[in-house]
N, C-alpha and C positions, 0 to 999 in steps of 0.2 A: 627530546629523546623519544623515539618511537619504540614502544614495547608491544609485544604480541601476546594476547590473551592474559594480560596482567592489568592490575588496577581496575578490575571489572566492577567491583562494588562502587568505586569512585565514578566509573563511567555511568552506572545506573543512577547515581545521585545527580550527575550532570544532566542526564536525559530527563529526569523527573522535574527539572526546572521548566521544561517546555515539552510536555508529553506529546502534543500534537505534532511537533516538528520531529520528534525522535521516537515515534510510535513503533516503527519496525525494529529499531535497536533495542527498545525495551522488551519487545516480544522475543527477539532472538536471544537476549540475555536470559529470559525466564523460561522459554519454551523450546527454542531451537538452537541451544548452545552447541549441541553435538554436530550441527551442520554449518556452523558459522565460525569464521576467523575474525578476531577483533584486533585491530591495530590502533593503539591509543597514543596520541601526542601528549606525553606526560612531562610537565615541567613544575612539579610540586602540586599541580592541579591539572585537570583535563582541559586541554586547549582545542581538541578536535579528535575525530576518529574516522577510520575507514573500516567498514565491515564487509566481508565477502561471504554471502550465503550460497551454499552449494547444494541445497536440497531440492532444487527445481530443475527444469529442463536446461536452463543456462545459468551460470553464476550471476547473482545479483549483487552489485557493488554499490554501497552507499557511502558518500563522503559528506561530513558535516563538521562545522567548527569554524575556526578563524581562517582567514585567507592564507596566512603563513602555514598553517597546517595543511591546507589544500595543496599548496605549492610542493610541500614535502611529499605528500601522497602521490601527486602527479609524477614526480621524479622517480619514485620507488617501484611503481607497479607497471608491468608491460601492457595490461589491458588487451590481451590477445583475443579473448572471447568472453563475452558477458554483456550485461546491461549496467551502465553506470548512471546513478541518480545523484544529483548534487545541486546546490543552489545555482540558479542561472548565472549569477555574477562570477562564478568560478569556471564556467564552461571553457573560457578561452585558455585556461591553464593546462588543459588536458589534451592529449593527442586527438586529432580529428578522427572520428569513427566512420562507420558505414552509413549511419543516419543519425540525425539530431532532431529531437522533438521538444517543443515547449509545453510544460505541464503546469496547470493551475493547481495549487493546493488550497482546498476549501475546508472550512471548519464551521461546525454548528454545535449548539447545545441540544441534546436530544429532548424531545417532549412527546407526549402521547397524542397522536393524531387519530388513529382508528386501528381496529383489529380487523383485517380483511378476512372474511370467512374462506376465501379461495386460496389464500396464501398459507403455506405450510412449511414446517421445518423439514428440510431434505436430509434424510438419513441413509438413503440408498444411492450410492454413486452411479448406478446404472441409469437412474432417472436423468442424469446430467450428461449422458454420453452424446447427445445430439448437439450440445453446446460447448463442450470442452474435451480436449484429447486425453487429458489426465485428470479426471474429476475427483480422484480419491482424496486429495488434500482438502478439498472443499467440504468433505464430509468428516474426515478424520481429525483435522486440526481447526478448520474454520467453522463458523456457524452460518449455514446457508438457508435462505428462505426462498420459496419459489411458488409459482403457479404451475400445477401439473394437469395436463390434459392428454387423454388417450395414452396414458402410461409413460409420458415424457415431460420433463420440465420445459416450459415454453418461455418463461421469464424468471430471472433469479437475481439475487443480490446477496453478497456474503460479508460477514465480519471476518476479514483476513487477520485482524488483530482484535482480541476481545479481552481487555484488561480493565480493572476498576477505573484507571485513570483515563483510558482512551480506547475507543473502537475505531477500526479502519473499515470504511465502506468500500468494497471493491467487487470485482467480478460481476458487474452489473451488465447482464446480457439478456437480450430478447431474440428469439428466433426470427429471421427476416420476415417470414410470412405472417407473423403476429405483431409486427411493429406498427406504430401509429394508431394503436388502439387503447393507449393509456395503461398498459400492463406494467411497464417499468415504473410509472408514477405510483401505482398501487403498491408494488413490491417495496419500493423505497420508503413509502409512507408507513407500511407495516414494519419494515426494518427499524425505522426511527422510533416507532412506538415500542418495539421490543427492547431497543437500547435504553429507553427511558427507565431510570431507576437502577440500571446496571453499570453505568459508566458516566463520567462527567462530560466527556467530549467525544464527538464523532468527527473524523477527518477523512478526506478523500483526495485522490489524485486523478485529474481528468485532463485530457489534451485541451490546450487552450483554444483550439479551433472547433471543438465539439460543442457547438452552440446549443444543440437540441438537449444534450445531457445536462449542460450547465443550467438551462432553464428549469429542468426538473429539480435539480438540487437546490436552486434558489427558492423554490416553493416550500422547501422544508428548512429554510433558515440558513443555508450554507452561504458563506461569504468568502471570497478569495482573500487569502492572507499573504501569500507569496508565490513566486514562480520558481520552478525547478527545471533543470535540463535532464533529458533522457538521451543517452548516447548508446547506440548499438556498436559492439565490437565483435565481428565475426558471426553475428546472428542477424536474422531478419525477423524481428518481432516488433509489431506495431502496438503502441499503447492504446 
């Protein structure tokens, strides 16, 4: 039976069994509930879930759980506009979208590497305006670190989720003219050092063909744990 916005305490307990896999669901349950619809496959216990987050530029849809649950969610949702994230083995169950990408999910235990004197916590969204169209979220809800030069951030990394159980490393961006100078490596190293002692696990999502980024992440202990699909419906957003 699919229920909407019910059994959310049970859903949180389900997610806590594997915080790295369910990091965004935990975050939405605790921080973004007003912007999220939760659909739970409930059969005396949680068998799977679909969440739809509407607080961004386009709806973000996450499906997790059993294959039977994924089949039910595929049948019930039109997916007219948004980005669907789900285990790669379930992609074939869902309508073909405008674009499909393969995403590696990498996990690491944070440790202290170094505190980079040029990396700072970004608290002013205007510093991010050269890198992001809508940077306010990265200041208001996320924790963002970056290197600022001439009044603008040139390389940044954010904790899109920052919970005791798990942080999500994302929004890792360097301005094109500053790439291949080791800035992203420094910012990620500082990020991991900041995460140390504040969370148990750091997880990230990266395109499977982004070999340069994957090399950086491996330097800090990240290992690929599983692969997900990213499907665009009615949007043109590249991961």
